[in-house]
N, C-alpha and C positions, 0 to 999 in steps of 0.2 A: 504494500500500500504506500502511495506517495504521501509524504507528510509536508504540509504547508503551514508555515508560521506567518501570520499577518500581525504586524506591529502598528498600533494606532494610539495616538494621544486622545483622539476623539472616540468616545464610546458612550453607552447608556449611562445616565438617563438623558444624554443629549439626543435631540431629535433633529437630524439634519441629513443632507445628501451624502456626506462622507460615511456616516454610520450605516445608512440604508444600503449604500452601494457595496460596502465591504461585507455586510451580512448577506445580501442577495447573491453576490458572486461566490462567497464562501459556501452558502447552502447549495448552490448549483453544482459546484465542484464536489461537495460531499456526496451528492447523489450520484456522481460519476465515479466514486470510489476513493477520492482523496480523504485523508485525515486532516482536517483543518483546525488549527488552534489559533486563538487570538491572544496576543499579549497587549493588555490594555491598562489603564490607570488603576483598575480595581484593587490590586494588592498594595498600592503605595499611598503615602500621604499626598494630599492635594491641597492647593491654595486657590482661592477664587481669582479669576482673571480680572485684572484692573479694568474698570469701566464696564465689566460684564460678569458679575459675580455668579450668575447661573452656570457659567462654564468654569470648570476647575482644572487647574494645571497640575499634572503629576510631578512629584519629586522622586524620581526613580533612583534606586541604588544600583550602581553598575554591577556589583557582585550578584545581587538578586536577579537582575536581567540575564547575566551570564549563566547563572545556575538554571534558570527557567529554560533558556535556549538549549543548554546542554542536556537537560533532562528530557526534552522533547525530541532532540536530535533531528531537526527538520531536513528534508531534502531541498527545500526552497524557502527563502526568506523574502518577504515583501514588506517594506517599510512605507507605510501609507501617509505618514504625517511628519512634519519637520520640527515638532516640539521636543521637549526634554526626553520623552520616552523614545521617540524616533532617533534622536541624536545619540542616546545611549546605545541603541541597537546598531546604529551606523558605526559608532566608535569600535564596538566589539568586532563587527564584521571586517572593518578595514584593518584593524591591528592583527587579526587572525587570517587575513587573506581569503575571507569567505565572500563569494559573490552574492549579490542581493539585487533586488529591483526596488524601485520607488514609484510613487504616483504623485501627481500634482493635482490637487483638488480645488484649492482656494487661492484667489489672488490676494494672498496675505499682505503684501506690501501696500496695496491700495486700501485694504481694510484697516491696517495699522495707521496709515496716514490720515484716514478719516477720523481717527480718535486721538492721535498723538502727533506732535511735530517731529516725526521721523521721516527723513527723506526716502522716497521710494527706491532710489538706487542703492541705498545702504541695504535695505531688505532684500532686494534682488541679488545683491552680491552674496549675501548669506545663502540664499536659495540655490544659486549657481554652484557654490562650493558644496553644499549639502548633496545635491543630486549628481555632481560630477563623478562621484565614485561608484555610481550604480551601473549595473550592466545594461539597464534600460530604465527610462523614466516614462511612465504611462500617463497620457493626457487624455481628457475626455472627448475633445472635438478637433477637427482639422484647423479651425480658426485659432484655438489655443496653441496648437502645435506650431503654426506659423508665427504667432506672437512670441512664443518662447525662443524660437530659432532666431528671431530678430534681436533677442536679448542674450544670444550666444549660449543657450543651453544646448547640451549634446545628448546623443543616445535616446532621442525621443521616439515614442511609438504610441499608437492609438489604443485606447481602452474605452469604449463607449459605455453607455448605460442602458438599462431596460426599464420596463414597467410590469408590475404584477397584474396581469389581466384578470386573475381570479379575485383580486381585491378591488381593482378600479375598473369599472365596467359601466356601460350606459344603462339607463333606466329612469323611472320617474323619481323626481326629487321634491320633497315637500318642505324642507327645512326653512326656506326663505319665501315660501309661497305667499305669505301675507304682506311682504314688503313691496313697495312700488318698484316697478321695473323701468329700464333694464337693471338687473342685479349684477354689479361688478364686484368680483371677488379677488382678494389677495390671500395667499397662504404662504406662511414662512416665518422666519424670525422677525420680530419687531425690533429692528436695530438700525442704526444710522447708515450702515454700509449697504443696506437693502434699498435705500432710496425710496422709502414708502411714501414720503411726503409728495413726491412727484405724482403718485397715484391719487393721493387724497386731495390734491389741488386741482385735479381735472375738473373743468367746467362742463359737466355732463348731467343730464337728467337721470333719475333713478336712484338706486341705493348702493352705497359703497360698503363693503363688508371685509373685515380683516380677521383672518383665522390665524392664531399663533400667539406666542408670548415672547417677551424679551425686554431689555432695559428701557426702551422708548415707549412702551405701551401706555404707561400712566400719563406721561406728558401728552401723547397724541390723543388720548381719550379726552383730556381736558381741552385741547386745542380744536378738536373736530367732534363736537357733541352729536352731530347728525350721522356720524359713521357708526356702523354696528361692529363692535369688537366682541368676538365670541370666546377668546382664549384658545388654548390648544385643543384640537380635535384629532381623533385617531380612528382607524378601522372603518366600520360601516358609517359612523357619524361623519367622518371626513369625506367619505365617498358621497354621502347624501349632500354635503355642502357643495362639492364640485357639480353634482347633477343639478342642484337647485339654481346655479348661477347661469347667467346668459353669456358672460365673457369673463375669462380669467385674465387679470392684469398682472404682468410681471415687470415691475419698474426697475429692477436691478440693472446696473451697467457694469458690474464687476464679477458676477457669478460666472464660473467656467462652464456650467452646464444648465442646471435648473431642473432637477427631477420632478418638481411639482408641475412643470408644464406638461410632462408626459402623463402624469396622473390625471390632470384636468382633461387633456385631450382624450384619454382612454375612457373618461366618463361622458364624452361628447361635447365638452365645453371648449370652444376655440379660445386662443390666446391672443392678447394684445401686448406688444413689447417694443422696446427700442431695437433698432437694427445693429446690435452689437454681438460680440462673441457669446455663445450660449444660445440665445434665441435664433440667431442666423442658422445655426447647425440643427437645432431641435425642431424648429417650426418648418424649415424648408421653404420652398418657393410658394408661400401663401397657402399651402395645403392644410396646415393645422391652425393657422392664425394669421395675424397681420402685423407687419413691422412698420414703424414710422417714427421719425424724430419728434413728431407731435403725438403724444400718447393718446390724446383725445381722438385724433384722426385714426390711429390704430384701433381704438375701441369701436369707432363707427364702422370701419371696414370689417372687423372681426364679427360684429353683429350680423353681417350678411353672409358669413361662411356657414354652409350646412354642417350640422353636427356630425353627420356621417363622414365628412371629410376629415374632421378632427380625429375621429375614432380610427379611420384608416391610417392617418399619419402616425398615431401612437403605436399602432401595430407593427410599424417598421423597426421598432426598438424592442428587443427581447433580451432577457437575462442569459439565455442560452448562447446567443451570439456574443454578448459581452464577456461571458466566461470563456468562450473560445479565444477571443483576443487576449484576455488576461493570461490564460494558461500557456499560450504560445510564447509569451514573452518572459516567462519565469526562467531563471537561470539556476542550474544545479550549483549548490554552494561549493562543490569541489573545484569548480572552474574559477580560477583567480582572475578577477577583472583587471585588465591592463589599462587602467585609467588612474589619473592622479587622485590621491586621497585628499 
């Protein structure tokens, strides 16, 4: 049996695309006969992330990480995040000549710059160094791959995402039936880097709905009393929210993919977004939604897209295909990566 170790600073109880992607590809590979183990912050002390206390940063012991890796004796190591836990695993792999792969999920430099006066180039310098030692760095879309190449990242390969069609599927939705239409929905973290205010400022009739939680929720609820804030939803309740909306609005300019767009389209709700990396790749050429620099224009165009078109676009993305891409790029740890540490 092939043993795969996935190292990630992001894990439950966080609800985000990184955690969902790692779980789904791991579950898919487990069904194919892999033994998948996750090395996460759970065994370690954690501290709240400054400006975002709901996310906790692990304080890993290098010795404990080493012992856990040795006990599992993986055939492949994948380091999914560039935080303290990912850095500890990278350090051990490099010093022992063990090949490993990494993945790039988040435009962390832009997220950090939105919160703190840290130059973007400093952060990208760290990320280039971190990923340079990997046999391959997996990125979610062609536009992200091109962007990182322009920033001199190497050994890049595609690892797309999928959507669970057994969970997210079309059907009647009653959750927002009593609200004035059209019903415009946002799902995700309620945080500054998500650019939610661009959605809330749209001059458009109907009802704006925000599903999710985060550090900006309280302030935005006070500033926009006409907006419906539901808090975090999961499972069938989240599916009902997608089904009940007329358009899903994705205002982020910094996400590398946006799994929530696939979830919405799989439920039959088209997407309105900016023409930036992530939406460009996920939505395609108008099949699942509409892109425009004027978000209100994108909403108007998305309202005219048949729900069947959104469903069809979502079905282009499967976790089986994503797992194929992921597994093909894994490197046997006995192969020593000939790249600079």
